[in-house]
N, C-alpha and C positions, 0 to 999 in steps of 0.2 A: 364159375360163370361160363366157360368155355374148358371143355372137357374132350380130349382124345386118349382112347384107348385101344391099344394095339394093332392101330391102323395100318392096313397095308393095301397097296396097289403096284402091282409087280407088271411093267412093261416088257420085260425079257433084257437080256444082254445086263444085267445089274441097274437098270434103270429103274426109279419108281419110290415108295416109299415102303419101309420096312418095319412091323411090329413097332410102329410108333406112339407113344403114350406121355402126354403131360397135360397140365391143364394150366389155366389164366384164370386167376381168381377175380373177384369183383372188386372194380376198382383199381387192379393192376393195370401198369404199361409194361406190354411183355416184348421184348424183341428178338426176331426169329430171323438169325443169320446162316449165312453158307452161300456159297458160290452160286452161279448160274450152273444149272442142272442139277443140285442137291436134292430138290424136293421142297422149297420153300412154295412155289406157287400150286403145286399138286396138292399140298395139304392146305390153301386156302382154297383150292375149288373145291375140295370135297367140305370144308366148314362153310361156303356159300350154298351146297345143295347141288353144284352142278355135274360132280360126280358122284356116282354110287360105290361105297367101299367094298372091296373084295372080301376081307376081313378086317374085324374093329368095327370101334363105332365113333361117330362124334357128336357131339351135342353143344348147345347153346343154350345158358339157362334150363338145363332141361329137356330141352325139345331136340328131337333127332333132327340132323342138319338136311337131309336128305327127304323124309318123309313129310317133316312141318316145314320144309324152307321160306313157305308164304308167311308163317307166322311169327317166323324169326325177323325176316326182311321188313317186319312191321316197327322193329326197335332197333335196327342195323344199320350202321353207315359202312359202305364199301366203296374202295377205290382199287381197282383193279392194276394188273401189272402194266398191259396195254388196255387203253381204254378205248370202245368202242362207241363213236359217236356217230350221230345222225349229220352228216357233213353238210347236206344242203340246209340246214338249219344256221340260224343264228345262234351264239353265246347266250343270248338274251331267251332266246324261243325254247333253247334246251333247257335252261335252268328253269322257266315256267311250267315247261313240260313233266320236268321232275318233280316239282313241287306239287302238282294237279297230281298226279299219279301216288302222292304220299297224301294227299289230302291237307296240304298246307294253306291254311287260311294266312295265317301270320307270314309276311316276307322278310321281316325286321333282321332276323338272322342271315338271312341270305344275303340282304343288302350291307349288313355289317363285314361279312367276310368279302366279299366285293372288294369293296374300300381298303380292307386289311392287306389284301394280296393283292392292291392296286390293279386289279383286272378290267379290261375294258371289256364286256362282251358282248359288246355291239356285234362286231364282223360274222362273216360267214366262218365257220369253225375250219371248214378247207383250207381256208386261210391263214389259218392262227398257226402260229409256233409250237413246238414242242412243249415249251415253257410255259405258253398261255393256255394251251389246252391240259397241263396239269393243274395249273391253278381253277381252272373251269372244273375238272376232274373233284376237287379237293374242296371246292366250296358246295358242290353236290353232296359228297360224302358228309359233309358237316353241319349243313342250312337247317336239317329238320331236328337237331338235338339228339341223336341216338345214343342210348343207353350201351351200347358196344360198336367198336369202331375195329374193321378189317383192313388194313390198306397195306397193300402190296407196292413196295420200293414208291414211296409217296413223295419223296422230292426229287425224284428223277426229272433231269432237264429244268429245274430249276436252279436259277443263279444264288449266289451264296447270301445276299441278302434277304431272298424270299425262303431259302434252307432256313435260316435264322428265325424266320417270322412263324415258319411252320413250329420248329422247335418250341417256340413262344406258344404257340395254340394249343399244342400238345400238353406241356406244362399246365396252362387254363384249363382244359379238359380232365387233366388228373386230378386237379383239387376241385372240381363239379364232382370226382367219384365214377367216370366213366371209365369202362374196362376196354383196353386197347390191346390189339395183337397188330403188329408191324414186323414185315420184313424189311430188311436195310444193307445197304452196303456201306454207310456212312457210320463209321464209327464214333465219331463225333455226337452225332444224332442219339445213338443209344445209349452213349454214356451219360449224356445231360437229360434225357427224358425216362430212362426204362428203369423197372426195379428187379427185373430179371431176365436172363439171357437164355434162349436155348441155341445151341450151336449144332447144325444138321450137315453131315459129313456123307454124301453117297448113299442118301435116303434113309440114314439111321443118325440117331441122335446122339452127339458125341459129347455132349457138356450140356447141362441144364442145371443154372445156380441164379444166384443172386450176382448183380453187377459189382457189388463191394465184393463180394465173396470171390470171384473169379480174379478180380484185381488183387486181391489179397495174395492167392495163390500164385501170382504170376513168377516166374524167375527174374531175379535182379541181375542186372547186367552193370559192370564194372569196367572203366578205362585205367590202365596200371600205365603208367609212366616211367619206365628202367632208363638208368644213366647211360646204358649204351644198346646198342643195335641187336649185338650179340648177346645181350644177356636176355631182351626181349624176346629172340628169337628161340632162346633155348627154352627160357619158360613155357612160349606157345607151344614148344615139339612136347612137353613133357604134360602140359595141363590139357586137359580133356575139356571139349566145349569152349575154346577159344578161337580168336580171329586175329591174324596179325594185320594192324591197318598198314594197308601197303604206303599210303601217302604220309604217314609218320612212323617209321621201320622203328622208332624205341617206343610205340605203346603199341600194348596189346589188352584186346578186348574181352571181358571173360563173362558168360553167362553162368550165374550159381544158382541152383534149386535149394531151397532150405537152408540149412544154418551155414554161416561161412567160416565156421571153425576150420575145417579141413582147407578152405582156399587160403584163410590166411596164415597157416601152418606151410604151405607150399611156398609164400612167397618168403621165407625164413632163408637169409642167406643171399637175396637179390638186394641189390642197391635201387629200392624203389624212391622215385623223386615226386611222384602224386597220385594219388586213389580217387579217382571221381567216379561218382553213379551217373548211368544214363537212365533217362526216363522213359517209361514203359506204357502205353496207351493201349486200350483196348485191342487195338489192332494187332499190335505184336501177339497180344494173347491170344487171340482170335487165330494169328497164323501156327503157332504152338502146335494146335489141333490140325493143322492141313500140311504141314511140313517139318514138324517137332517131333516130341517124344510121342505124342498121341497118333502119328502116320502109321498107316499100316499098309 
């Protein structure tokens, strides 16, 4: 449904996106992760037809994103990272304007979304908070029942309650078969909604896999409690990938990749009082690509 092939845009000094290739399948929710400046928004701007690629192609439902942008927008919902509103309008005027632009005769979905997000759209947009503007943008992106959604940091500015409501909305859209690409800094959001994840680093794809596979490949982290601080210090000095917990001198935290056999053998001869696992979420996995074994 969304196809990016060898997409390149070089801004110089290592900034831009370079030979980027991935696809988002029909009905899939795809999480696009990376820190600020990694290339997420540049990718999305190409998909929206705002930028023409220097090299490579991007298409949605077989339509060229730059040449056939007008056709794509007929079935696309979009939420930019920085929403440009007509500040002199009220929220109601803005939503009605967008509905008329799209030829929407039935406004029932719009009204339902307004209630869902507890949005009061009657005031002037220029006086609205960041969170209220974000809700307004979400209603506009979803209200015409698009078959494809592109969302750039969709929960930015939302409080935890509204973030949870957004996750519910994505889960409902997923059941309907909507194709969704969303960039995000919220790892809980990605874990709870996405089928696959692409991790971008310095304009290049660092990882592309299902959420389940990425989590399965994660390093296992254990806390080992020794009988004495001396034993803990000795083990920490011998074992790579360990961290001595300063607040508890008898504890050592160990990061283990792959099989545990060699790690357990290293514990032989020590007085181990306890061995506990430490849970690791998608955020920990993400950091492996930015500060761990994948960092170059």
